[in-house]
C-alpha positions in Angstrom: -7.3 28.1 -37.1 -6.2 24.5 -37.1 -7.3 22.4 -40.0 -10.4 20.2 -39.7 -8.2 17.1 -40.1 -5.9 18.1 -37.3 -8.8 18.8 -34.9 -10.4 15.4 -35.7 -7.0 13.8 -35.0 -6.8 15.5 -31.6 -10.4 14.5 -30.7 -9.6 10.9 -31.5 -6.4 11.0 -29.3 -8.3 12.6 -26.4 -11.0 10.0 -26.6 -8.4 7.2 -26.5 -6.8 8.9 -23.4 -10.3 9.1 -21.8 -10.8 5.3 -22.3 -7.4 4.7 -20.6 -8.1 7.0 -17.6 -11.6 5.5 -17.1 -10.1 2.0 -17.1 -7.4 3.0 -14.6 -10.1 4.6 -12.5 -12.1 1.3 -12.4 -9.0 -0.7 -11.6 -8.0 1.7 -8.8 -11.6 1.7 -7.4 -11.5 -2.2 -7.2 -8.1 -2.2 -5.5 -9.2 0.7 -3.2 -12.2 -1.2 -1.9 -10.1 -4.2 -0.9 -7.3 -2.0 0.6 -9.8 0.1 2.6 -11.5 -3.0 4.0 -8.2 -4.4 5.2 -7.3 -1.1 6.7 -10.6 -0.6 8.5 -10.5 -4.1 9.9 -7.0 -3.6 11.3 -7.3 0.0 12.7 -9.2 -0.9 15.9 -6.7 -3.6 16.8 -3.7 -1.4 16.1 -5.2 1.5 18.2 -6.0 -0.7 21.1 -2.6 -2.4 21.0 -0.8 1.0 21.0 -3.0 2.1 24.0 -2.2 -1.0 26.0 1.5 -0.9 25.3 1.9 2.8 26.0 0.0 2.3 29.3 2.4 -0.6 30.1 5.4 1.5 29.2 4.3 4.3 31.6 4.6 1.8 34.5 8.0 0.3 33.8 11.5 1.6 33.8 13.4 2.3 30.6 15.9 -0.3 31.7 13.2 -3.1 31.7 13.9 -3.9 28.0 16.5 -2.8 25.5 13.8 -1.4 23.1 12.7 1.0 25.9 16.2 2.5 26.3 16.2 6.3 26.2 19.5 7.6 24.9 20.7 11.0 23.7 19.3 11.1 20.1 22.5 11.6 18.1 21.8 8.9 15.4 18.3 8.6 13.9 16.7 6.3 11.4 13.6 7.1 9.4 11.3 4.7 7.6 9.6 6.6 4.7 6.6 4.9 2.9 5.6 5.9 -0.6 4.0 4.1 -3.5 5.7 2.0 -6.2 3.8 3.6 -9.0 2.8 7.1 -9.9 -0.4 8.7 -11.4 -1.9 9.2 -8.0 -2.0 13.0 -7.7 0.0 14.6 -4.9 0.2 11.4 -2.8 3.9 10.8 -3.2 4.8 14.5 -3.5 3.3 15.3 -0.1 5.0 12.5 1.8 8.3 13.2 0.1 8.2 16.9 1.1 7.3 16.0 4.7 10.2 13.5 4.8 12.6 16.0 3.3 11.6 18.6 5.8 11.9 16.2 8.7 15.4 15.1 7.6 16.5 18.7 7.1 15.4 19.7 10.5 17.2 16.8 12.2 20.4 17.4 10.2 20.3 21.1 11.2 20.1 19.9 14.8 23.4 18.1 14.3 21.9 14.6 14.2 23.1 11.8 12.0 20.2 10.6 9.9 19.8 7.4 7.9 16.8 6.5 5.7 14.9 3.3 4.9 12.6 3.6 1.9 9.5 1.5 1.3 8.2 2.2 -2.2 9.9 2.9 -5.5 9.0 6.6 -5.7 10.7 7.5 -2.4 13.7 5.4 -3.3 14.1 7.1 -6.6 13.8 10.6 -5.1 16.1 10.1 -2.1 18.7 7.9 -3.8 21.2 10.8 -4.2 19.7 13.2 -1.6 19.8 11.2 1.6 21.9 8.6 3.4 19.8 5.5 2.4 20.6 2.2 4.1 17.6 0.1 3.1 14.9 -0.1 0.5 11.8 -2.2 -0.3 10.4 -1.7 -3.8 7.7 -3.4 -5.8 6.3 -4.9 -2.6 3.0 -2.9 -2.1 0.9 -4.5 -4.8 0.5 -7.6 -2.6 1.8 -7.8 1.0 0.9 -9.2 4.4 2.4 -9.2 7.9 5.6 -10.9 6.8 6.6 -7.6 5.0 6.1 -5.7 8.3 8.2 -8.3 10.1 11.0 -8.1 7.6 11.1 -4.3 7.9 11.0 -4.5 11.7 13.8 -7.1 11.8 16.0 -4.6 10.0 15.5 -1.9 12.7 15.1 -3.8 16.0 18.5 -5.5 16.4 20.5 -2.3 15.4 18.6 -0.4 18.0 19.4 -3.0 20.7 23.0 -2.9 19.6 23.0 0.9 20.0 23.8 1.5 16.4 21.2 4.3 16.5 19.1 6.1 19.1 15.7 6.9 17.7 13.4 5.5 15.0 10.7 7.4 13.2 8.0 6.2 10.7 6.7 8.6 8.1 3.6 7.6 6.1 0.4 9.0 4.6 -2.5 8.5 7.0 -5.7 7.8 5.1 -8.5 10.3 5.9 -10.6 10.0 2.8 -10.3 9.4 -0.9 -9.1 12.9 -1.6 -7.1 13.5 1.6 -4.0 11.6 2.9 -2.2 13.3 5.8 1.6 12.9 6.1 2.2 11.5 9.6 5.4 11.2 11.7 5.4 8.5 14.4 8.3 7.8 16.8 8.7 4.0 17.2 11.8 3.9 19.4 11.8 4.7 22.2 8.1 4.5 23.0 6.5 8.0 23.2 5.2 7.3 26.7 8.7 6.5 28.1 10.0 9.4 30.1 6.6 11.1 30.6 5.4 12.2 34.0 2.1 10.7 35.2 -0.6 12.7 36.9 -0.7 11.4 40.5 -4.5 11.4 40.4 -4.7 9.6 37.0 -5.9 6.1 36.6 -2.5 5.4 35.0 -1.0 5.4 38.5 -2.8 2.2 39.4 -0.5 -0.8 39.9 -1.2 -4.1 38.2 -0.1 -7.6 38.9 1.3 -9.0 35.7 1.1 -12.6 34.6 3.6 -13.5 33.3 6.1 -11.0 34.6 6.7 -7.5 33.1 9.9 -8.7 31.5 8.2 -11.6 29.8 5.4 -9.3 28.6 7.7 -6.7 27.2 9.8 -9.4 25.5 6.8 -10.5 23.6 4.8 -7.3 23.1 7.5 -4.8 22.0 8.5 -6.6 18.8 4.7 -7.1 18.1 4.3 -3.3 18.6 6.8 -2.6 15.9 5.1 -5.1 13.6 1.7 -3.7 14.2 2.6 -0.1 13.6 4.6 -0.8 10.4 1.8 -3.1 9.1 -0.8 -0.4 9.8 1.3 2.2 7.9 1.5 -0.2 5.0 -2.3 -0.6 5.0 -2.8 3.1 5.2 -0.3 3.7 2.4 -2.0 1.1 0.1 -5.5 2.5 0.7 -4.3 6.1 0.3 -2.4 5.3 -2.9 -5.4 3.6 -4.6 -7.8 6.3 -3.3 -5.6 9.1 -4.6 -5.2 7.3 -8.0 -8.9 6.8 -8.2 -9.5 10.5 -7.6 -6.7 11.5 -10.0 -8.1 9.3 -12.8 -11.6 10.6 -12.2 -10.3 14.2 -12.6 -8.4 13.2 -15.7 -11.5 11.6 -17.3 -13.5 14.8 -16.5 -10.7 16.9 -18.1 -10.8 14.7 -21.2 -14.5 15.1 -21.5 -14.2 18.9 -21.2 -11.4 18.9 -23.8 -13.5 16.8 -26.2 -16.4 19.3 -25.9 -14.0 22.2 -26.6 -12.4 20.4 -29.5 -15.8 19.4 -30.9 -16.9 23.0 -30.8 -13.8 24.1 -32.6 -14.3 21.3 -35.1 -17.8 22.5 -35.8 -16.6 26.0 -36.3 -13.9 24.9 -38.7 -16.5 22.8 -40.6 -18.8 25.8 -40.9 -15.9 28.0 -42.1 -15.0 25.4 -44.7 -18.6 25.2 -45.9 -19.0 28.9 -46.0 -15.8 29.2 -48.1 -17.0 26.6 -50.5 -20.4 28.4 -50.9 -18.6 31.7 -51.5 -16.5 30.0 -54.2 -19.7 28.5 -55.8 -21.5 31.9 -55.7 -18.5 33.7 -57.1 -18.1 31.2 -59.9 -21.8 31.5 -60.7 -21.7 35.3 -60.8 -18.6 35.2 -63.1 -20.4 32.9 -65.5 -23.4 35.1 -65.5 -21.4 38.2 -66.3 -19.6 36.3 -69.0 
């Protein structure tokens, strides 16, 4: 059995760890509340914007705009979003595994794949395991739409210049504090391009556009990329802080359980020490009596 002094030292260390995890939980909870509010406010706009643009894409030809071009997907680019910091449970592990699986599948199909990482954890993991052509690290603590525009500018012009044929976005979709779902979204070309429309569907209706289709697409398509990337950034931020909050809450609970276990062990050690001292006293007294 460990000595009483060693057990007391362990209890003190675990108590200090508990204070740290509790403080980190409170910080993460504060950041999560802000991130969730931003995400919830932007989700309806992003969903409706995607619906409108996909509906518009169903009615136009792929030659109407360079960003709608459908080419044989030989070269692919992937944007992977992770967090900059750890201590958030399986948040980064899940998205990295999903990205690694996606890259492996595409490479097995004979595709040339290039990766753009947003977040330090993904950058560090894929640095020597993938063909990485871009990185954005230490940007998720504070960001706005300008970050999404910067990322979009890095992928729009190369697609127009036919430097690659498809663009995918992989991020953790926020479900709740404990669940973040790895999600793969194809940005280029639009998912609705090339789909057949049901002749009886309302999508067959023709609209008169003001301004022209070309002018609308010229304005809306870059915005579409900005919106989807910004939404993914918001989902990643909310998911990271939610996962860290849950992880620190579990760590605090584990510390409390460990403290209870160590306290019980400490009490047993104290009782054993007291019993040993009493036995020494009784033995000494009996020896004196016999003498």
